[in-house]
N, CA and C of each residue as an Amber inpcrd file, in Angstrom:
protein
   252
   0.8390000  -1.1700000   0.0000000   0.0000000   0.0000000   0.0000000
   0.8900000   1.2410000   0.0000000   0.4860000   2.2600000  -0.7320000
   1.2700000   3.4930000  -0.8220000   0.9170000   4.4330000   0.3280000
   1.9460000   5.0370000   0.8990000   1.7790000   5.9940000   1.9940000
   2.4650000   7.2970000   1.6440000   1.8950000   8.3860000   2.1270000
   2.4890000   9.7200000   2.0280000   2.5980000  10.2610000   3.4330000
   3.7540000  10.8100000   3.7590000   3.9940000  11.3430000   5.0920000
   4.5240000  12.7530000   4.9570000   3.8340000  13.7100000   5.5510000
   4.2930000  15.0960000   5.5420000   5.3210000  15.2630000   6.6510000
   6.5390000  15.6100000   6.2630000   7.6270000  15.7220000   7.2340000
   7.4980000  17.0050000   8.0540000   8.1940000  17.0040000   9.1750000
   8.1730000  18.1450000  10.0780000   9.6090000  18.5840000  10.3710000
   9.8790000  19.8730000  10.2190000  11.1660000  20.4910000  10.5720000
  12.3520000  19.9320000   9.7840000  12.1190000  19.6180000   8.5080000
  13.2090000  19.1880000   7.6290000  13.1070000  19.9350000   6.3030000
  14.1670000  19.8810000   5.5260000  14.1670000  20.5050000   4.2020000
  13.2370000  19.7630000   3.2420000  13.1170000  18.4590000   3.4150000
  12.1550000  17.7170000   2.6000000  10.7620000  17.9960000   3.1520000
   9.7550000  17.9250000   2.2940000   8.3920000  18.2330000   2.7250000
   7.4930000  17.0110000   2.7780000   7.8830000  15.9390000   2.0920000
   7.0220000  14.7610000   2.0170000   7.8760000  13.5250000   1.7300000
   7.4020000  12.3920000   2.2510000   8.0150000  11.1020000   1.9350000
   6.9000000  10.1890000   1.4450000   7.1100000   9.6220000   0.2680000
   6.1610000   8.6640000  -0.2950000   6.8620000   7.3110000  -0.3360000
   6.1590000   6.2470000   0.0370000   6.7350000   4.9090000   0.0030000
   5.6270000   3.8700000  -0.0250000   6.0060000   2.6550000  -0.4010000
   5.0920000   1.5190000  -0.3740000   5.4380000   0.6500000   0.8160000
   4.4070000   0.1330000   1.4680000   4.5920000  -0.7950000   2.5680000
   3.9060000  -2.0910000   2.1960000   4.7200000  -3.1520000   2.0700000
   4.2170000  -4.4800000   1.7250000   4.4860000  -5.3900000   2.9150000
   3.4640000  -5.6020000   3.7520000   3.6880000  -6.2920000   5.0140000
   4.4740000  -5.3500000   5.9020000   5.6940000  -5.7500000   6.2570000
   6.5570000  -4.8310000   7.0170000   7.7780000  -4.4050000   6.2040000
   7.7370000  -4.6270000   4.8900000   8.8330000  -4.2600000   3.9880000
   8.5290000  -2.9140000   3.3300000   9.5110000  -2.0120000   3.3770000
   9.3730000  -0.6640000   2.8180000  10.0720000  -0.6240000   1.4620000
   9.3650000  -0.1220000   0.4600000   9.9130000  -0.0520000  -0.9030000
   9.5390000   1.2720000  -1.5600000  10.2600000   1.5830000  -2.6320000
   9.9400000   2.7220000  -3.5020000   9.8550000   4.0450000  -2.7390000
  10.8720000   4.3450000  -1.9550000  10.8960000   5.5550000  -1.1340000
  11.2650000   6.7530000  -2.0090000  10.4520000   7.8070000  -1.9200000
  10.7090000   9.0400000  -2.6710000  10.5090000  10.2260000  -1.7380000
  11.5450000  11.0470000  -1.6140000  11.4700000  12.2740000  -0.8270000
  11.1630000  13.4320000  -1.7670000  10.3620000  14.3650000  -1.3080000
  10.1170000  15.6130000  -2.0320000  10.9100000  16.6990000  -1.3270000
  11.7960000  17.3610000  -2.0670000  12.6490000  18.3940000  -1.4860000
  13.8230000  17.7740000  -0.7540000  14.5360000  18.5890000  -0.0420000
  15.6800000  18.1110000   0.7260000  16.9370000  17.9960000  -0.1140000
  17.9330000  17.3480000   0.4320000  19.2370000  17.1650000  -0.2250000
  19.1220000  16.0400000  -1.2430000  18.9060000  16.4020000  -2.4740000
  18.5440000  15.4710000  -3.5330000  19.4440000  14.2370000  -3.6090000
  20.7260000  14.4110000  -3.7190000  21.6330000  13.2660000  -3.8590000
  21.6430000  12.3810000  -2.6300000  21.7110000  12.9900000  -1.4600000
  21.7350000  12.2110000  -0.2190000  20.4550000  11.4110000  -0.0360000
  19.3280000  12.0300000  -0.3250000  18.0580000  11.3420000  -0.1180000
  17.8180000  10.2550000  -1.1550000  18.3030000  10.4570000  -2.3720000
  18.2240000   9.3930000  -3.3730000  19.0620000   8.2020000  -2.9210000
  20.2520000   8.4800000  -2.4010000  21.1290000   7.4030000  -1.9290000
  20.4960000   6.6750000  -0.7570000  19.9770000   7.4120000   0.2170000
  19.3580000   6.7690000   1.3720000  18.1680000   5.9300000   0.9370000
  17.3770000   6.4310000   0.0090000  16.2110000   5.6900000  -0.4740000
  16.6080000   4.3600000  -1.0850000  17.6830000   4.3550000  -1.8510000
  18.1620000   3.1200000  -2.4810000  18.7490000   2.1710000  -1.4310000
  19.4840000   2.7210000  -0.4820000  20.1430000   1.8810000   0.5200000
  19.1620000   1.1540000   1.4200000  18.0560000   1.7900000   1.8000000
  17.1230000   1.1550000   2.7300000  15.9450000   0.4810000   2.0240000
  15.8780000   0.5630000   0.7040000  14.8010000  -0.0820000  -0.0460000
  14.8090000  -1.5840000   0.2360000  13.6750000  -2.1060000   0.6380000
  13.5650000  -3.5300000   0.9410000  13.7900000  -3.8640000   2.4060000
  14.1420000  -2.8720000   3.1990000  14.3200000  -3.0920000   4.6410000
  12.9540000  -3.1670000   5.3160000  12.9210000  -3.7600000   6.4940000
  11.6940000  -3.7880000   7.2850000  11.5360000  -2.4520000   8.0200000
  10.3420000  -2.2290000   8.5050000  10.1080000  -1.0210000   9.2930000
  11.0090000  -1.0140000  10.5280000  11.1970000  -2.1590000  11.1560000
  12.0620000  -2.2440000  12.3420000  13.5110000  -1.9070000  12.0110000
  13.9990000  -2.3880000  10.8760000  15.3840000  -2.1060000  10.4770000
  15.5830000  -0.6130000  10.2280000  14.6230000   0.0090000   9.5580000
  14.7340000   1.4470000   9.2800000  14.7030000   2.2290000  10.5890000
  13.8060000   1.8570000  11.4840000  13.7550000   2.5390000  12.7850000
  15.0560000   2.3690000  13.5570000  15.5850000   1.1620000  13.5660000
  16.8110000   0.8760000  14.3130000  17.9790000   1.7350000  13.8420000
  18.1050000   1.9070000  12.5380000  19.2490000   2.6350000  11.9840000
  19.0310000   4.1390000  11.8440000  17.7860000   4.5900000  11.6700000
  17.5370000   5.9890000  11.3160000  16.8950000   6.8290000  12.4170000
  16.2060000   6.2030000  13.3510000  15.4970000   6.9480000  14.3860000
  16.4860000   7.7260000  15.2640000  16.1640000   8.9810000  15.4870000
  16.9690000   9.8070000  16.3760000  18.1100000  10.5580000  15.7220000
  18.3530000  10.3330000  14.4400000  19.4170000  11.0680000  13.7450000
  18.9910000  12.5270000  13.6320000  19.9070000  13.4310000  13.9590000
  19.6350000  14.8580000  13.8840000  20.3820000  15.4860000  12.7160000
  19.8560000  16.5930000  12.2220000  20.4790000  17.3370000  11.1360000
  20.8130000  18.7290000  11.6520000  22.1030000  19.0120000  11.7640000
  22.5130000  20.3170000  12.2800000  21.9740000  20.5400000  13.6700000
  21.3400000  21.6800000  13.8800000  20.7660000  22.0150000  15.1920000
  19.3590000  21.4750000  15.3770000  18.8120000  20.9080000  14.3310000
  17.4430000  20.3870000  14.4110000  17.4150000  19.1080000  15.2440000
  16.2960000  18.8490000  15.8540000  16.1460000  17.6480000  16.6710000
  15.6890000  16.4560000  15.8360000  15.6090000  16.6250000  14.5260000
  15.1870000  15.5680000  13.6130000  16.0090000  15.6800000  12.3330000
  15.7480000  14.7980000  11.4060000  16.4050000  14.8000000  10.0930000
  15.4810000  14.0780000   9.1270000  15.8470000  14.0690000   7.8620000
  15.0550000  13.3160000   6.8880000  15.0630000  11.8260000   7.2230000
  16.2020000  11.3210000   7.6920000  16.2790000   9.9060000   8.0840000
  15.3690000   9.6250000   9.2780000  15.3890000  10.5000000  10.2720000
  14.5270000  10.3510000  11.4390000  13.0600000  10.4400000  11.0310000
  12.7460000  11.3420000  10.1220000  11.3710000  11.4700000   9.6450000
  10.9320000  10.2100000   8.9000000  11.8430000   9.5880000   8.1560000
  11.5220000   8.3240000   7.4970000  11.2000000   7.2610000   8.5370000
  11.9810000   7.1890000   9.5950000  11.7140000   6.2210000  10.6640000
  10.3290000   6.4650000  11.2650000   9.9870000   7.7200000  11.4930000
   8.6680000   8.0430000  12.0340000   7.5600000   7.7020000  11.0470000
   7.8160000   7.9530000   9.7680000   6.8150000   7.6780000   8.7320000
   6.5200000   6.1920000   8.6140000   7.5620000   5.3740000   8.5860000
   7.3210000   3.9300000   8.4210000   6.6610000   3.3430000   9.6610000
   6.9790000   3.8710000  10.8350000   6.3150000   3.4030000  12.0650000
   4.8330000   3.7580000  12.0440000   4.5140000   5.0000000  11.6360000
   3.1190000   5.4160000  11.5440000   2.3490000   4.5590000  10.5430000
   2.9740000   4.2650000   9.4110000   2.3250000   3.4260000   8.4020000
   2.1120000   2.0080000   8.9170000   3.1070000   1.4730000   9.6230000
   2.9950000   0.1190000  10.1760000   1.8610000   0.0540000  11.1980000
   1.7490000   1.0830000  12.0250000   0.6790000   1.1090000  13.0330000
  -0.6840000   1.2100000  12.3560000  -0.7680000   2.0180000  11.3100000
  -2.0200000   2.1600000  10.5590000  -2.3890000   0.8590000   9.8470000
  -1.3730000   0.1230000   9.4480000  -1.5570000  -1.1020000   8.6660000
  -1.9820000  -2.2920000   9.5280000  -1.8730000  -2.1690000  10.8510000
  -2.2200000  -3.2820000  11.7490000  -3.7030000  -3.5700000  11.7450000
């Protein structure tokens, strides 16, 4: 199922991804650091929601208390909870 998540306090504004069971695929960020986010999307494609949370949750960007990676962790958790 396709999910859209509006990010908070990051340069990216939205994260779109597919959730198949607990596997996250086809991650696309809108805005943000284009090259970095394309790379991160490819690297975590096919990971479970738990794996993404384990590696990305809590990462900060500069002085912000969140980052695009942290927002992805929050997005996949929200989608997993909705999918239950």
